[in-house]
matplotlib code that plots the C-alpha trace (Angstrom):
import matplotlib.pyplot as plt

x = [16.3, 14.5, 12.3, 15.3, 16.8, 13.6, 13.5, 17.1, 16.4, 13.4, 15.4, 18.3, 15.8, 14.1, 17.5, 18.7, 15.4, 15.9, 19.4, 18.7, 15.5, 17.0, 19.7, 17.0, 14.9, 17.9, 18.8, 15.3, 15.0, 18.3, 17.1, 13.9, 15.9, 18.4, 15.6, 15.0, 12.6, 9.7, 9.9, 6.1, 6.6, 9.3, 7.2, 4.4, 6.7, 7.8, 4.2, 3.1, 6.3, 7.1, 10.6, 11.6, 13.9, 15.8, 16.6, 20.2, 20.4, 21.4, 18.2, 16.1, 17.5, 17.0, 13.4, 12.8, 14.4, 12.3, 9.2, 9.8, 10.2, 7.3, 5.0, 6.2, 5.7, 2.6, -1.0, -3.4, -7.1, -9.9, -12.9, -16.6, -16.1, -12.9, -10.7, -7.0, -5.1, -1.5, -2.0, -3.2, -0.3, 2.3, 0.9, 0.9, 4.3, 6.1, 5.1, 5.5, 9.0, 10.1, 10.3, 12.6, 15.3, 18.9, 18.9, 16.1, 15.3, 13.0, 10.0, 7.5, 7.9, 4.6, 2.6, 1.0, -2.1, -3.1, -6.9, -8.0, -11.5, -12.9, -13.3, -13.7, -15.1, -17.1, -16.0, -17.6, -14.8, -15.6, -14.0, -14.3, -15.5, -15.6, -15.9, -19.5, -19.8, -18.5, -19.0, -19.5, -18.8, -19.4, -16.4, -15.4, -11.8, -9.4, -6.8, -5.5, -2.6, -3.1, -0.5, -0.8, -0.7, -3.0, -3.1, -6.2, -6.4, -8.9, -8.1, -10.0, -7.8, -4.6, -5.6, -6.3, -2.9, -1.0, -2.7, -1.9, 1.6, 3.1, -0.1, 1.4, -1.3, -0.6, -2.5, 0.1, 3.0, 1.0, -0.1, 3.2, 4.9, 2.7, 4.0, 7.6, 6.4, 4.9, 7.9, 8.7, 5.1, 4.2, 2.7, 4.1, 5.7, 9.1, 10.3, 13.3, 16.4, 20.1, 21.5, 20.8, 21.9, 19.4, 16.6, 17.6, 17.7, 14.5, 12.7, 14.0, 13.1, 9.8, 8.5, 9.2, 7.7, 4.7, 3.8, 4.3, 1.9, -0.6, -0.4, -0.7, -3.8, -5.5, -4.9, -6.0, -2.6, -1.7, 0.8, 3.0, 2.0, -1.6, -2.9, -4.2, -0.6, -1.5, -3.8, -1.0, 2.7, 2.0, -0.1, 2.5, 5.3, 3.0, 2.0, 5.6, 6.6, 4.0, 5.3, 8.9, 8.4, 5.8, 6.7, 10.4, 11.2, 8.5, 9.4, 13.1, 12.3, 9.7, 10.8, 14.6, 15.4, 12.5, 13.5, 17.1, 15.9, 13.8, 16.6, 18.9, 16.3, 15.3, 18.8, 17.2, 17.0, 13.8, 15.2, 17.5, 14.5, 12.7]
y = [80.8, 78.0, 80.5, 82.4, 79.2, 78.4, 81.8, 81.5, 78.1, 79.6, 82.6, 80.3, 78.0, 80.9, 82.4, 78.9, 78.5, 81.9, 81.0, 77.4, 78.0, 79.4, 76.7, 74.0, 75.5, 75.5, 72.0, 70.8, 72.5, 71.1, 67.6, 68.2, 69.6, 66.7, 64.1, 62.6, 64.7, 62.5, 61.7, 62.4, 65.8, 66.6, 65.4, 67.6, 70.7, 70.0, 70.1, 73.4, 75.5, 75.6, 77.0, 74.4, 72.6, 75.9, 76.5, 75.7, 72.4, 74.3, 76.4, 73.3, 71.7, 74.9, 75.0, 71.4, 72.1, 75.2, 73.4, 70.6, 72.9, 75.1, 72.1, 70.9, 74.2, 75.8, 74.7, 74.4, 74.9, 74.2, 76.5, 76.0, 72.3, 72.3, 69.3, 70.1, 67.7, 67.1, 68.9, 72.0, 72.1, 71.5, 74.0, 76.7, 75.8, 75.6, 79.2, 80.7, 79.2, 80.8, 84.0, 82.4, 81.1, 82.0, 81.9, 84.2, 81.4, 83.0, 80.9, 83.7, 83.9, 85.7, 83.1, 80.2, 79.2, 79.2, 79.3, 78.0, 78.7, 76.7, 80.0, 83.7, 84.5, 87.4, 89.6, 92.5, 94.8, 97.9, 101.4, 104.1, 107.3, 109.4, 109.0, 108.1, 106.5, 103.1, 102.0, 98.3, 97.1, 93.9, 92.7, 89.6, 88.6, 86.1, 86.3, 88.4, 88.5, 89.3, 91.1, 88.6, 84.9, 84.0, 84.2, 83.5, 82.1, 81.0, 77.6, 78.3, 81.3, 79.4, 76.8, 79.5, 81.2, 78.0, 77.5, 81.1, 81.6, 84.7, 86.8, 88.8, 87.8, 85.3, 85.3, 83.2, 85.3, 88.4, 87.5, 86.0, 89.2, 90.9, 88.5, 89.6, 93.2, 92.5, 90.9, 94.0, 94.4, 97.1, 96.8, 99.7, 98.4, 98.2, 94.7, 94.1, 95.1, 94.5, 98.0, 101.7, 102.1, 99.5, 101.4, 104.7, 103.1, 101.3, 104.5, 106.3, 103.6, 102.5, 106.0, 107.0, 103.8, 103.8, 107.4, 106.6, 103.7, 106.0, 108.4, 105.7, 104.3, 107.7, 108.3, 104.8, 103.9, 100.2, 99.0, 96.0, 95.9, 95.5, 98.9, 97.5, 98.2, 101.9, 101.4, 102.0, 101.2, 97.8, 96.7, 98.1, 95.9, 92.8, 93.5, 94.3, 90.9, 89.1, 90.9, 90.3, 86.5, 86.1, 88.8, 89.5, 90.3, 93.0, 94.3, 94.7, 96.6, 99.0, 99.2, 98.5, 100.2, 98.5, 95.1, 95.6, 96.5, 93.4, 91.3, 92.6, 92.0, 88.5, 87.6, 86.0, 86.7, 85.2, 86.3, 83.3, 81.0, 82.2]
z = [60.6, 58.8, 57.1, 55.8, 54.4, 52.6, 51.1, 50.0, 48.4, 46.5, 45.3, 44.1, 42.4, 40.6, 39.4, 38.3, 36.3, 34.6, 33.6, 32.6, 30.7, 27.5, 27.6, 28.0, 25.2, 22.9, 23.8, 23.2, 19.9, 18.7, 19.6, 17.5, 14.6, 14.6, 14.3, 10.8, 8.9, 7.7, 4.0, 3.5, 5.0, 2.6, -0.4, 0.8, 1.0, -2.6, -3.7, -2.0, -2.4, -6.2, -5.5, -2.9, -5.4, -6.1, -2.5, -1.6, 0.4, 3.5, 3.3, 2.7, 5.8, 7.8, 6.6, 7.7, 11.1, 11.7, 10.7, 13.1, 16.0, 14.9, 14.8, 18.2, 19.9, 18.4, 19.1, 16.2, 16.9, 14.3, 14.5, 13.5, 13.1, 11.1, 11.9, 12.1, 9.8, 9.1, 5.7, 7.4, 9.9, 7.3, 4.9, 7.5, 9.0, 5.6, 4.7, 8.2, 8.5, 5.3, 7.2, 9.8, 7.4, 7.9, 11.7, 12.7, 15.1, 17.6, 16.4, 16.9, 20.7, 21.4, 19.5, 21.3, 19.3, 15.6, 15.1, 11.7, 10.2, 7.3, 5.3, 5.8, 9.2, 10.7, 13.7, 15.4, 16.4, 18.5, 18.1, 20.7, 19.0, 22.1, 25.9, 25.5, 22.1, 21.0, 17.3, 16.6, 13.1, 11.2, 9.3, 7.2, 7.6, 6.1, 8.9, 11.8, 14.2, 17.8, 19.9, 22.7, 21.8, 18.9, 15.1, 13.0, 9.5, 6.8, 5.4, 2.2, 1.6, 2.4, -0.2, -2.8, -2.1, -2.5, -5.9, -6.9, -5.8, -7.4, -7.3, -4.5, -1.9, 0.8, 4.1, 5.9, 5.0, 5.7, 9.2, 10.2, 9.1, 11.6, 14.2, 13.4, 13.7, 17.1, 18.7, 20.6, 21.8, 19.2, 15.8, 13.8, 10.7, 12.3, 13.3, 15.5, 13.6, 14.2, 14.6, 14.9, 11.3, 10.2, 12.0, 10.3, 6.8, 7.5, 8.4, 5.4, 2.8, 4.3, 4.8, 1.3, -0.2, 2.1, 1.2, -2.5, -2.2, -0.5, -3.4, -6.0, -4.2, -4.0, -7.7, -8.8, -10.3, -11.0, -8.3, -7.8, -4.1, -2.9, -2.1, 1.3, 2.3, 2.2, 5.2, 7.8, 8.3, 9.9, 6.9, 4.5, 6.0, 5.8, 2.2, 1.3, 2.7, 0.6, -2.5, -1.7, -1.5, -4.3, -6.9, -6.4, -10.1, -10.3, -6.9, -7.6, -10.8, -9.4, -5.7, -5.8, -2.5, -0.7, -2.1, -0.9, 2.5, 2.8, 1.4, 4.1, 6.8, 5.8, 4.7, 1.6, -2.1, -3.6, -7.0, -6.8, -6.6, -9.8]

ax = plt.figure().add_subplot(projection="3d")
ax.plot(x, y, z, "-o")
ax.set_aspect("equal")
plt.show()
């Protein structure tokens, strides 16, 4: 009898925890967002995001709130002796949270830690060629997004991207777009969408644009988007996201349907900021 009561108490406790956890998380996040945003943080955002002044006040406040929660929940780890500073955290958070504006609000649920290297770093990935052969390569990378709990970035590249906004390349936007793509556990160039109709339109537009970029890359044509996006659908979505935020005027002229699709997904229009 006693054992049965103990089991019942445990089951009730687990169920209550499952039900209360989302409510507690929402309550905690609301508390963080409602705190006063440090003035020095706001001044820093104004320096690194050239369009910050053009954001509606509601979006400025949303960005600040998302950043506050992001900084409270994510762990930053310096690699090869890099000391994580407030500047590093704010620079990454400000750009990552651009993708969360207008109530996307899941704060990259799969992400726990952000590893930051001083500059480009080397990795030795392996690829299975057959049942008996595994190929090891030596690659230099600027960033990568893992499907489990980590994201890796090069601080030197981040600094370069901040100084060259509008060149269409941004490692933070790129890797965090991968995080959005990976929310459902897969990385295939299709993030979580709102409806069946959205998935159908996404497949139609993105397939057409992806195949066009592949053809342009093969023929050596000049493109608005980085031809790295022709690697696979996941990279195409990440590159398209970079272009959407950094080169909206060129993208809407050359890739109107793709721009409209990303505008619908992010619920933002960077053209309003230029």
